[in-house]
N, C-alpha and C positions, 0 to 999 in steps of 0.2 A: 340542759345548765349540767355541767360537770361536776360529779360528785368525789369521786375518784381519780387522782393524780399518781402514775405510779413513777418512780426515779430510781438510781443505783444501779441499775444495769450496766454491763460492759463486756470486755475480753477478761478471763481467766482462764490459768493452763490447769490442765489436771490437778488436783489436790489443793486447788486454792482456795479462795473463799471471797464473796460477796455479802452486801448487805442493801438489801431493798427497802424501799419506804413507801408506806401507800398514804399518802397525806388525803383527808375525808374532808366532805364540806355540808352546809346543812343536816348538822345532825345535832339537837343538843346534850349535853352530858348524858343524860339518864337515858336516853333513846343509844346514843353508842355505847353505852356501858352493857344495853340490852341484847345489841345484836348480834349473829354469827354474822363474821367475816373471812373470805378465804383470798387465798391466792392460788389462781390458776394460772398455766402455762400449754402454749401451743406452737406445736413444730410445724413448718412447714408440711400440708399436706397431709396431717395428722388432726384430729378429735382437738380440742380445749379439754384439758384435766384437770381435776382439783388438784392442789399441791399438799395442802395445809388449810387448816380452817382453825379458829380461835370463837370461843363463845363462855361459857362456864367451863369447858377444859378444850385441850388441845386435838387435833388428829390430826394424822399424817396418810400420804399415800405413802404403799411398801416401799416404795422406789427411793424414797427420801428419808424415810424413818433413821434416825440416829445421823443423820446428815446435818440437815435444817430444823431450825426453831423459829415459829412464830410467834411472834411477842405483839404490846400494844402499851400505846400511852396516852391512858382517856385524858387528859388536861393538855395534849396536845391533837387529840380526836386525829391518830396515826398509829398505822399497824405495820408491823417489819417482816421479814423475811430474811433470817442469818443463816444463810448455806456456804459449808462447810464443805470440804472434802469432795471440791465438785469433780463432776463426770461428764464425758464430752454429749452424755446421752443427757445433759440435763439444759444442754442449747436449745433454747427457744424463745418465744414472747412469751414477758410474765405480765400478769393481769390482776388486779384485786377487785374485787366486788362486794357486795354481800352475798352469803352464804346460799341463801336462796332468795324467791324474787330478784330477780338480779337489776340494780340500774345498768343504765345504757354503760355498754363499755368504754371505757377510755383508750388511747394510743398504746395501754403497754411498755417494757420497756424491755430494750433485746439484752437476752445474758449468749454470751458464746463461749462456750468451753473447748479450747484448741491448744496444742503442744506450739 
């Protein structure tokens, strides 16, 4: 059963912006509010890496700090990644999941940053 559905990726120019959404399911509100979630990305031939996480606090990889913002909407059981000042090295497939004890990975959403 798919619990995480990513959307919002696409093609952007360097310096541009994209907003990714992660729609979750099978979480009652109290559980959703208690969990830590993360956005991950994987470039071809590279390991999947954690980009940002949200729980009691937010945390970011150094490579995206100051450019990306993670947020969540408890009523929609959805969390987001606002990506500003995009760079070519941000190009990857972006996935969302629980921060730990991951559920099955979804298809992700492709982000391509190119002139």
